[in-house]
N, CA, C and O atoms as CSV, one atom per row, in Angstrom:
chain,resi,resn,atom,element,x,y,z
A,1,UNK,N,N,5.978,-20.593,28.171
A,1,UNK,CA,C,6.376,-19.995,26.941
A,1,UNK,C,C,5.506,-19.630,25.973
A,1,UNK,O,O,4.711,-20.511,25.649
A,2,UNK,N,N,5.403,-18.379,25.301
A,2,UNK,CA,C,4.416,-18.006,24.425
A,2,UNK,C,C,4.749,-18.608,22.954
A,2,UNK,O,O,5.855,-19.024,22.610
A,3,UNK,N,N,3.762,-18.580,22.280
A,3,UNK,CA,C,4.050,-19.029,20.703
A,3,UNK,C,C,4.097,-17.777,19.949
A,3,UNK,O,O,3.129,-17.017,19.926
A,4,UNK,N,N,5.315,-17.507,19.260
A,4,UNK,CA,C,5.562,-16.390,18.737
A,4,UNK,C,C,5.571,-16.255,17.113
A,4,UNK,O,O,5.879,-15.318,16.377
A,5,UNK,N,N,5.109,-17.572,16.858
A,5,UNK,CA,C,4.925,-17.689,15.209
A,5,UNK,C,C,3.791,-17.206,14.645
A,5,UNK,O,O,2.700,-17.344,15.198
A,6,UNK,N,N,3.932,-16.643,13.582
A,6,UNK,CA,C,2.689,-16.023,12.873
A,6,UNK,C,C,1.777,-16.968,12.188
A,6,UNK,O,O,2.093,-17.714,11.261
A,7,UNK,N,N,0.602,-16.857,12.745
A,7,UNK,CA,C,-0.414,-17.845,11.942
A,7,UNK,C,C,-0.990,-17.143,10.643
A,7,UNK,O,O,-1.226,-15.936,10.607
A,8,UNK,N,N,-1.200,-18.033,9.549
A,8,UNK,CA,C,-1.748,-17.455,8.446
A,8,UNK,C,C,-3.115,-17.108,8.712
A,8,UNK,O,O,-3.917,-17.705,9.431
A,9,UNK,N,N,-3.299,-15.889,7.924
A,9,UNK,CA,C,-4.820,-15.245,7.778
A,9,UNK,C,C,-5.631,-15.956,6.803
A,9,UNK,O,O,-5.420,-15.845,5.596
A,10,UNK,N,N,-6.839,-16.910,7.439
A,10,UNK,CA,C,-7.605,-17.582,6.488
A,10,UNK,C,C,-8.383,-16.704,5.567
A,10,UNK,O,O,-9.020,-17.267,4.677
A,11,UNK,N,N,-8.421,-15.430,5.652
A,11,UNK,CA,C,-9.069,-14.629,4.931
A,11,UNK,C,C,-8.255,-14.192,3.856
A,11,UNK,O,O,-8.905,-13.628,2.976
A,12,UNK,N,N,-6.995,-14.277,3.644
A,12,UNK,CA,C,-6.108,-13.766,2.543
A,12,UNK,C,C,-5.392,-14.979,2.075
A,12,UNK,O,O,-5.167,-15.989,2.742
A,13,UNK,N,N,-4.989,-14.693,0.558
A,13,UNK,CA,C,-4.426,-15.590,0.087
A,13,UNK,C,C,-3.109,-15.008,-0.776
A,13,UNK,O,O,-3.099,-13.850,-1.193
A,14,UNK,N,N,-2.193,-15.777,-0.958
A,14,UNK,CA,C,-0.856,-15.084,-1.648
A,14,UNK,C,C,-1.180,-15.413,-3.131
A,14,UNK,O,O,-1.674,-16.498,-3.440
A,15,UNK,N,N,-0.897,-14.476,-4.016
A,15,UNK,CA,C,-1.129,-14.644,-5.489
A,15,UNK,C,C,0.244,-13.997,-6.274
A,15,UNK,O,O,1.093,-13.251,-5.787
A,16,UNK,N,N,0.177,-14.451,-7.422
A,16,UNK,CA,C,1.293,-14.147,-8.205
A,16,UNK,C,C,0.537,-13.555,-9.432
A,16,UNK,O,O,-0.246,-14.227,-10.103
A,17,UNK,N,N,0.839,-12.201,-9.684
A,17,UNK,CA,C,0.025,-11.614,-10.852
A,17,UNK,C,C,0.748,-12.121,-12.356
A,17,UNK,O,O,1.959,-12.076,-12.577
A,18,UNK,N,N,-0.302,-12.611,-13.320
A,18,UNK,CA,C,0.290,-13.259,-14.433
A,18,UNK,C,C,-0.040,-12.441,-15.585
A,18,UNK,O,O,0.398,-12.798,-16.679
A,19,UNK,N,N,-0.779,-11.353,-15.492
A,19,UNK,CA,C,-1.144,-10.359,-16.610
A,19,UNK,C,C,-0.600,-8.902,-16.529
A,19,UNK,O,O,-0.214,-8.417,-15.466
A,20,UNK,N,N,-0.593,-8.320,-17.560
A,20,UNK,CA,C,-0.094,-6.870,-17.728
A,20,UNK,C,C,-1.091,-5.996,-17.178
A,20,UNK,O,O,-0.771,-4.934,-16.644
A,21,UNK,N,N,-2.323,-6.394,-17.280
A,21,UNK,CA,C,-3.476,-5.263,-17.003
A,21,UNK,C,C,-4.296,-5.347,-15.884
A,21,UNK,O,O,-5.508,-5.145,-15.958
A,22,UNK,N,N,-3.595,-5.692,-14.628
A,22,UNK,CA,C,-4.378,-5.726,-13.395
A,22,UNK,C,C,-4.115,-4.492,-12.577
A,22,UNK,O,O,-2.994,-4.059,-12.309
A,23,UNK,N,N,-5.254,-3.976,-12.211
A,23,UNK,CA,C,-5.342,-2.829,-11.388
A,23,UNK,C,C,-6.133,-3.160,-10.026
A,23,UNK,O,O,-7.227,-3.724,-10.010
A,24,UNK,N,N,-5.511,-2.781,-9.019
A,24,UNK,CA,C,-6.060,-3.339,-7.896
A,24,UNK,C,C,-5.912,-2.058,-6.873
A,24,UNK,O,O,-5.100,-1.142,-6.999
A,25,UNK,N,N,-6.920,-2.219,-5.801
A,25,UNK,CA,C,-6.852,-1.027,-4.703
A,25,UNK,C,C,-5.761,-1.678,-3.690
A,25,UNK,O,O,-5.933,-2.843,-3.330
A,26,UNK,N,N,-4.729,-0.997,-3.263
A,26,UNK,CA,C,-3.637,-1.632,-2.499
A,26,UNK,C,C,-3.716,-0.774,-1.226
A,26,UNK,O,O,-4.118,0.389,-1.241
A,27,UNK,N,N,-3.270,-1.483,-0.024
A,27,UNK,CA,C,-2.971,-0.829,1.204
A,27,UNK,C,C,-1.570,-0.127,1.321
A,27,UNK,O,O,-0.786,-0.052,0.376
A,28,UNK,N,N,-1.361,0.320,2.427
A,28,UNK,CA,C,0.012,0.920,2.621
A,28,UNK,C,C,1.174,-0.271,2.716
A,28,UNK,O,O,2.380,-0.023,2.719
A,29,UNK,N,N,0.719,-1.327,2.778
A,29,UNK,CA,C,1.893,-2.512,2.648
A,29,UNK,C,C,1.840,-3.078,1.324
A,29,UNK,O,O,2.464,-4.118,1.112
A,30,UNK,N,N,1.127,-2.488,0.341
A,30,UNK,CA,C,0.976,-3.151,-1.144
A,30,UNK,C,C,0.270,-4.323,-1.353
A,30,UNK,O,O,0.461,-5.006,-2.359
A,31,UNK,N,N,-0.697,-4.680,-0.312
A,31,UNK,CA,C,-1.580,-5.668,-0.465
A,31,UNK,C,C,-2.939,-5.289,-0.846
A,31,UNK,O,O,-3.370,-4.152,-0.655
A,32,UNK,N,N,-3.692,-6.329,-1.442
A,32,UNK,CA,C,-4.893,-6.099,-1.810
A,32,UNK,C,C,-5.832,-5.660,-0.595
A,32,UNK,O,O,-5.533,-6.025,0.542
A,33,UNK,N,N,-6.973,-4.873,-0.829
A,33,UNK,CA,C,-8.017,-4.426,0.095
A,33,UNK,C,C,-9.147,-5.219,0.275
A,33,UNK,O,O,-9.350,-6.008,-0.647
A,34,UNK,N,N,-9.944,-5.237,1.201
A,34,UNK,CA,C,-11.241,-5.985,1.160
A,34,UNK,C,C,-12.282,-5.283,0.414
A,34,UNK,O,O,-13.258,-5.896,-0.017
A,35,UNK,N,N,-12.129,-4.074,0.246
A,35,UNK,CA,C,-13.150,-3.123,-0.573
A,35,UNK,C,C,-12.776,-3.311,-1.915
A,35,UNK,O,O,-13.098,-2.350,-2.613
A,36,UNK,N,N,-12.159,-4.295,-2.564
A,36,UNK,CA,C,-11.791,-4.197,-4.069
A,36,UNK,C,C,-12.990,-4.134,-4.924
A,36,UNK,O,O,-12.871,-3.559,-6.006
A,37,UNK,N,N,-14.111,-4.636,-4.603
A,37,UNK,CA,C,-15.190,-4.583,-5.542
A,37,UNK,C,C,-15.934,-3.152,-5.567
A,37,UNK,O,O,-16.780,-2.951,-6.438
A,38,UNK,N,N,-15.624,-2.154,-4.620
A,38,UNK,CA,C,-16.278,-1.092,-4.609
A,38,UNK,C,C,-15.800,-0.088,-5.775
A,38,UNK,O,O,-14.617,0.111,-6.049
A,39,UNK,N,N,-16.873,0.501,-6.407
A,39,UNK,CA,C,-16.372,1.418,-7.599
A,39,UNK,C,C,-15.853,2.818,-7.181
A,39,UNK,O,O,-15.493,3.580,-8.079
A,40,UNK,N,N,-15.800,3.146,-6.113
A,40,UNK,CA,C,-15.129,4.428,-5.608
A,40,UNK,C,C,-13.709,4.458,-5.062
A,40,UNK,O,O,-13.299,5.483,-4.519
A,41,UNK,N,N,-12.901,3.323,-5.188
A,41,UNK,CA,C,-11.701,3.085,-4.753
A,41,UNK,C,C,-10.560,3.488,-5.735
A,41,UNK,O,O,-10.637,3.370,-6.958
A,42,UNK,N,N,-9.582,3.936,-5.107
A,42,UNK,CA,C,-8.544,4.294,-6.135
A,42,UNK,C,C,-7.578,3.068,-6.284
A,42,UNK,O,O,-7.119,2.502,-5.291
A,43,UNK,N,N,-7.282,2.671,-7.604
A,43,UNK,CA,C,-6.470,1.628,-7.984
A,43,UNK,C,C,-5.058,1.676,-8.551
A,43,UNK,O,O,-4.705,2.719,-9.101
A,44,UNK,N,N,-4.355,0.818,-8.484
A,44,UNK,CA,C,-2.886,0.870,-8.834
A,44,UNK,C,C,-2.618,-0.318,-9.791
A,44,UNK,O,O,-3.083,-1.442,-9.607
A,45,UNK,N,N,-1.819,0.037,-10.837
A,45,UNK,CA,C,-1.374,-0.872,-11.921
A,45,UNK,C,C,-0.458,-1.919,-11.105
A,45,UNK,O,O,0.623,-1.530,-10.663
A,46,UNK,N,N,-0.817,-3.026,-10.939
A,46,UNK,CA,C,0.176,-4.160,-10.437
A,46,UNK,C,C,1.026,-4.808,-11.482
A,46,UNK,O,O,0.530,-5.367,-12.459
A,47,UNK,N,N,2.430,-4.720,-11.245
A,47,UNK,CA,C,3.152,-5.223,-12.508
A,47,UNK,C,C,3.197,-6.879,-12.487
A,47,UNK,O,O,3.169,-7.567,-11.467
A,48,UNK,N,N,3.266,-7.318,-13.737
A,48,UNK,CA,C,3.295,-8.737,-13.829
A,48,UNK,C,C,4.525,-9.468,-12.980
A,48,UNK,O,O,5.616,-8.954,-12.731
A,49,UNK,N,N,4.166,-10.521,-12.677
A,49,UNK,CA,C,5.039,-11.386,-11.519
A,49,UNK,C,C,4.974,-10.762,-10.030
A,49,UNK,O,O,5.636,-11.335,-9.165
A,50,UNK,N,N,4.313,-9.766,-9.723
A,50,UNK,CA,C,4.301,-9.260,-8.642
A,50,UNK,C,C,3.403,-10.460,-7.524
A,50,UNK,O,O,2.350,-11.036,-7.796
A,51,UNK,N,N,4.055,-10.553,-6.496
A,51,UNK,CA,C,3.557,-11.504,-5.330
A,51,UNK,C,C,2.934,-10.658,-4.317
A,51,UNK,O,O,3.715,-9.862,-3.797
A,52,UNK,N,N,1.709,-10.626,-3.899
A,52,UNK,CA,C,1.048,-10.024,-3.005
A,52,UNK,C,C,-0.068,-10.699,-2.204
A,52,UNK,O,O,-0.601,-11.690,-2.703
A,53,UNK,N,N,-0.452,-10.274,-1.066
A,53,UNK,CA,C,-1.573,-11.016,-0.470
A,53,UNK,C,C,-2.939,-10.101,-0.832
A,53,UNK,O,O,-2.920,-8.871,-0.872
A,54,UNK,N,N,-4.014,-10.849,-1.064
A,54,UNK,CA,C,-5.144,-10.291,-1.388
A,54,UNK,C,C,-6.293,-11.144,-0.653
A,54,UNK,O,O,-6.016,-12.296,-0.320
A,55,UNK,N,N,-7.486,-10.658,-0.405
A,55,UNK,CA,C,-8.412,-11.395,0.038
A,55,UNK,C,C,-8.898,-12.564,-0.886
A,55,UNK,O,O,-8.804,-12.455,-2.108
A,56,UNK,N,N,-9.486,-13.825,-0.215
A,56,UNK,CA,C,-9.749,-15.059,-0.738
A,56,UNK,C,C,-10.566,-14.960,-2.250
A,56,UNK,O,O,-10.382,-15.508,-3.337
A,57,UNK,N,N,-11.477,-14.053,-1.780
A,57,UNK,CA,C,-12.667,-13.868,-3.046
A,57,UNK,C,C,-11.985,-13.215,-4.079
A,57,UNK,O,O,-12.327,-13.464,-5.235
A,58,UNK,N,N,-10.983,-12.338,-3.838
A,58,UNK,CA,C,-10.259,-11.556,-5.085
A,58,UNK,C,C,-9.311,-12.457,-5.648
A,58,UNK,O,O,-9.132,-12.470,-6.866
A,59,UNK,N,N,-8.645,-13.262,-4.828
A,59,UNK,CA,C,-7.859,-14.243,-5.579
A,59,UNK,C,C,-8.622,-15.192,-6.361
A,59,UNK,O,O,-8.055,-15.513,-7.405
A,60,UNK,N,N,-9.678,-15.699,-6.166
A,60,UNK,CA,C,-10.455,-16.573,-6.966
A,60,UNK,C,C,-11.032,-15.848,-8.017
A,60,UNK,O,O,-11.214,-16.484,-9.055
A,61,UNK,N,N,-11.353,-14.701,-7.996
A,61,UNK,CA,C,-11.726,-13.714,-9.115
A,61,UNK,C,C,-10.658,-13.795,-10.262
A,61,UNK,O,O,-10.783,-14.146,-11.435
A,62,UNK,N,N,-9.422,-13.300,-9.456
A,62,UNK,CA,C,-8.372,-13.070,-10.797
A,62,UNK,C,C,-7.961,-14.462,-11.081
A,62,UNK,O,O,-7.594,-14.614,-12.246
A,63,UNK,N,N,-7.916,-15.603,-10.279
A,63,UNK,CA,C,-7.549,-16.845,-10.866
A,63,UNK,C,C,-8.476,-17.223,-12.084
A,63,UNK,O,O,-8.041,-17.682,-13.141
A,64,UNK,N,N,-9.687,-16.997,-11.838
A,64,UNK,CA,C,-10.825,-17.433,-12.754
A,64,UNK,C,C,-10.683,-16.581,-14.027
A,64,UNK,O,O,-11.023,-17.066,-15.105
A,65,UNK,N,N,-10.221,-15.401,-13.951
A,65,UNK,CA,C,-9.753,-14.507,-15.269
A,65,UNK,C,C,-8.538,-14.673,-15.936
A,65,UNK,O,O,-8.162,-14.016,-16.907
A,66,UNK,N,N,-7.835,-15.732,-15.280
A,66,UNK,CA,C,-6.242,-15.941,-15.578
A,66,UNK,C,C,-5.549,-14.632,-15.426
A,66,UNK,O,O,-4.753,-14.283,-16.298
A,67,UNK,N,N,-5.767,-13.933,-14.468
A,67,UNK,CA,C,-4.875,-12.808,-14.231
A,67,UNK,C,C,-4.065,-13.051,-13.013
A,67,UNK,O,O,-3.369,-12.083,-12.705
A,68,UNK,N,N,-3.970,-14.078,-12.244
A,68,UNK,CA,C,-3.252,-14.414,-11.278
A,68,UNK,C,C,-3.227,-15.831,-10.982
A,68,UNK,O,O,-4.087,-16.614,-11.385
A,69,UNK,N,N,-2.218,-16.152,-10.266
A,69,UNK,CA,C,-2.057,-17.739,-9.813
A,69,UNK,C,C,-2.102,-17.728,-8.422
A,69,UNK,O,O,-1.594,-16.729,-7.913
A,70,UNK,N,N,-2.611,-18.633,-7.595
A,70,UNK,CA,C,-3.039,-18.580,-6.364
A,70,UNK,C,C,-1.752,-19.629,-5.799
A,70,UNK,O,O,-1.651,-20.813,-6.121
A,71,UNK,N,N,-0.923,-18.974,-4.993
A,71,UNK,CA,C,0.323,-19.917,-4.481
A,71,UNK,C,C,-0.027,-20.296,-3.100
A,71,UNK,O,O,0.472,-21.342,-2.686
A,72,UNK,N,N,-0.789,-19.635,-2.328
A,72,UNK,CA,C,-1.127,-20.167,-0.902
A,72,UNK,C,C,-2.293,-19.340,-0.625
A,72,UNK,O,O,-2.888,-19.451,0.447
C-alpha cells in the first residue's frame, strides 16, 4: 500500500498577512515565490488576513517587520 498523504514542504511556511501594505510576487496558485528578493519581478498587493504559503526566509522577513504571522 502506498502512502498518499501529502508531506509538508520544509522550504515553505504558511503565513497570515497582518498589514495592509504587503506587496509580494505570487505564483499561479497565489503563493509566494522563491525569487521574492529580486528587483525585477512583478508584485501583487496581498490583502490583510490572507493566508498563503511563502518561502521560509520570506516568512521570517515578513514576521520580523510585523507584516505577517507565521502559522506553520
